[in-house]
KENUVO-824009 format. One record per residue (C-alpha): residue in one letter; x, y, z. Coordinates in nm, 4 decimals. Example, Ala and Ser with C-alpha at 12.3 -4.5 7.8 and 13.67 -1.06 7.14 Angstrom:
(A; (1.2300; -0.4500; 0.7800)) (S; (1.3670; -0.1060; 0.7140)) 
This chain:
(M; (-0.0296; 0.0004; -0.0075)) (G; (0.2094; 0.2938; 0.1345)) (L; (-0.0283; 0.5428; 0.2511)) (H; (-0.2876; 0.5580; 0.5059)) (R; (-0.4192; 0.8693; 0.3793)) (G; (-0.3698; 1.2359; 0.2169)) (V; (-0.5142; 1.5643; 0.3117)) (W; (-0.4523; 1.8958; 0.0682)) (E; (-0.5360; 2.2365; 0.2367)) (V; (-0.5093; 2.5644; 0.1193)) (Y; (-0.6169; 2.8792; 0.2778)) (A; (-0.7814; 3.0989; -0.0186)) (S; (-0.8238; 3.5184; 0.0111)) (A; (-1.1031; 3.7049; -0.0001)) (V; (-1.0368; 3.7837; -0.3562)) (D; (-0.9554; 3.4190; -0.4433)) (D; (-1.1539; 3.2265; -0.6798)) (V; (-1.2779; 2.9997; -0.4338)) (E; (-1.4758; 2.7648; -0.7333)) (L; (-1.1616; 2.7327; -0.9058)) (I; (-0.9557; 2.6053; -0.6391)) (T; (-1.1827; 2.3538; -0.5029)) (D; (-1.2098; 2.1925; -0.8379)) (S; (-0.7965; 2.2057; -0.8736)) (L; (-0.8321; 2.0267; -0.5616)) (K; (-1.0834; 1.7344; -0.6794)) (W; (-0.8932; 1.6623; -0.9645)) (L; (-0.5826; 1.6657; -0.7696)) (S; (-0.7242; 1.4379; -0.5040)) (G; (-0.8779; 1.2025; -0.7231)) (N; (-1.2196; 0.9889; -0.7481)) (K; (-1.3616; 1.0660; -0.4286)) (P; (-1.2417; 1.3337; -0.2050)) (Q; (-1.3958; 1.4745; 0.0998)) (I; (-1.3627; 1.8135; 0.0374)) (E; (-1.3870; 2.0623; 0.3151)) (K; (-1.4855; 2.4663; 0.3080)) (K; (-1.4728; 2.7024; 0.6229)) (Q; (-1.4515; 3.0500; 0.6587)) (E; (-1.3056; 3.2562; 0.8612)) (K; (-1.0991; 3.5571; 0.9834)) (S; (-0.7266; 3.5823; 0.9049)) (V; (-0.4710; 3.7209; 1.1552)) (F; (-0.4812; 4.0488; 0.9770)) (G; (-0.9163; 4.0374; 0.9976)) (S; (-0.9538; 4.0291; 0.6385)) (I; (-1.2123; 3.6741; 0.5635)) (Q; (-1.0559; 3.3371; 0.4133)) (T; (-1.1568; 3.0291; 0.2894)) (I; (-1.0156; 2.7069; 0.4678)) (L; (-0.9823; 2.3882; 0.1937)) (K; (-0.9152; 2.0710; 0.2932)) (S; (-0.9530; 1.7800; 0.0836)) (S; (-0.8693; 1.4107; 0.2523)) (M; (-0.8118; 1.1194; 0.0637)) (N; (-0.7858; 0.7357; 0.1196)) (S; (-0.4813; 0.5670; 0.0880)) (K; (-0.5821; 0.4885; -0.2921)) (D; (-0.6681; 0.8307; -0.4244)) (A; (-0.3341; 0.9737; -0.1828)) (R; (-0.0880; 0.7698; -0.3889)) (L; (-0.2389; 0.8845; -0.6951)) (S; (-0.2149; 1.2313; -0.5954)) (L; (0.1487; 1.2310; -0.5174)) (A; (0.2115; 1.0601; -0.8247)) (N; (0.0704; 1.3418; -1.0183)) (L; (0.3842; 1.5444; -0.9068)) (S; (0.5479; 1.6884; -1.2573)) (E; (0.9062; 1.5292; -1.3517)) (E; (1.1096; 1.8383; -1.2112)) (S; (0.9688; 1.8186; -0.8762)) (K; (1.0157; 1.4415; -0.8721)) (E; (1.3825; 1.4388; -0.9790)) (K; (1.4023; 1.7358; -0.7028)) (L; (1.2735; 1.5295; -0.4162)) (R; (1.5308; 1.2081; -0.5558)) (K; (1.8291; 1.4889; -0.4233)) (N; (2.0063; 1.5909; -0.0626)) (N; (1.7864; 1.3987; 0.1092)) (E; (1.4871; 1.6015; 0.0618)) (I; (1.2644; 1.2906; 0.1358)) (E; (1.3970; 1.2274; 0.4519)) (R; (1.4224; 1.6203; 0.5375)) (R; (0.9965; 1.6649; 0.4405)) (I; (0.9083; 1.3278; 0.6708)) (D; (0.8241; 1.4195; 1.0228)) (E; (0.8248; 1.1919; 1.3692)) (Q; (0.4624; 1.0962; 1.3683)) (K; (0.5397; 0.8934; 1.0442)) (N; (0.4038; 1.1681; 0.7626)) (F; (0.5180; 1.3338; 0.4065)) (H; (0.5026; 1.7093; 0.4692)) (I; (0.4936; 1.8739; 0.0956)) (R; (0.4113; 2.1456; -0.0478)) (I; (0.3057; 2.2684; -0.3801)) (K; (0.2632; 2.5872; -0.6040)) (L; (-0.1511; 2.7588; -0.5976)) (S; (-0.0997; 2.8821; -0.9631)) (D; (0.0400; 2.6426; -1.1242)) (L; (-0.2296; 2.3813; -0.9719)) (V; (-0.4793; 2.5887; -1.1167)) (M; (-0.3609; 2.4912; -1.4313)) (G; (-0.3016; 2.1347; -1.3811)) (I; (0.0612; 2.1563; -1.3039)) (V; (0.1468; 1.9804; -0.9974)) (K; (0.4784; 2.1501; -0.8413)) (L; (0.6988; 2.2146; -0.5628)) (S; (0.7105; 2.5623; -0.4146)) (E; (1.0349; 2.6636; -0.4204)) (K; (0.9913; 3.0404; -0.2285)) (E; (0.8663; 3.1661; 0.0099)) (E; (0.6177; 3.3493; -0.1016)) (D; (0.4796; 3.1524; -0.3483)) (V; (0.1320; 3.0560; -0.2409)) (I; (0.0885; 2.6974; -0.1737)) (V; (-0.1525; 2.4161; -0.0802)) (K; (0.0405; 2.1844; 0.1955)) (G; (0.0198; 1.8274; 0.1525)) (K; (0.0133; 1.6155; 0.4239)) (F; (0.0522; 1.2533; 0.3474)) (K; (0.0476; 0.9330; 0.6673)) (I; (0.3212; 0.6902; 0.5784)) (E; (0.2077; 0.3361; 0.5892)) (A; (0.4792; 0.1447; 0.7946)) (Y; (0.6089; -0.1034; 1.0535)) (P; (0.9257; -0.1610; 1.3105)) (G; (1.2362; -0.1477; 1.0215)) (D; (1.0338; -0.0170; 0.7295)) (D; (1.2500; 0.2199; 0.5014)) (L; (1.0107; 0.5358; 0.5202)) (V; (1.2093; 0.7181; 0.1777)) (S; (1.2208; 0.3661; 0.0197)) (K; (0.8153; 0.4045; 0.0392)) (I; (0.7934; 0.7781; -0.0611)) (K; (1.0091; 0.7134; -0.3692)) (D; (0.7724; 0.4292; -0.4811)) (I; (0.4817; 0.6501; -0.4897)) (I; (0.6221; 0.9416; -0.6250)) (E; (0.7346; 0.6867; -0.9085)) (I; (0.3439; 0.5174; -1.0319)) (N; (0.2716; 0.6654; -1.2812)) (R; (-0.1602; 0.7541; -1.3340)) (K; (-0.3587; 0.5259; -1.5165)) 
């Protein structure tokens, strides 16, 4: 299997096209994503919409496999995958929202990018190599 579940999360401002972002999250999240929308005030007082897409194991794997070849290559280098795995066996990733709405799944490289946060729970047991599991998942070709 490789993953238990995955979540994508976006903070959209009042001027963002929430419908377009929702459609992009649905596309990225596979067959049966659960999209939650919640409005609240940001720390600056303006209204923002928080969009959260929860995925099952299969859709989470397919979602990560959608990464661009350039992004996959970046993850393979310099222990990048290992750096993104936390103590609870979650793999964290950030992609550019501006690319996602155009159907491109590309890692965010700049602090000023508007991002979509991804968190994926790795299915692992004692002795498993978490980095190898993520490498295998990002190599899956979407069918």
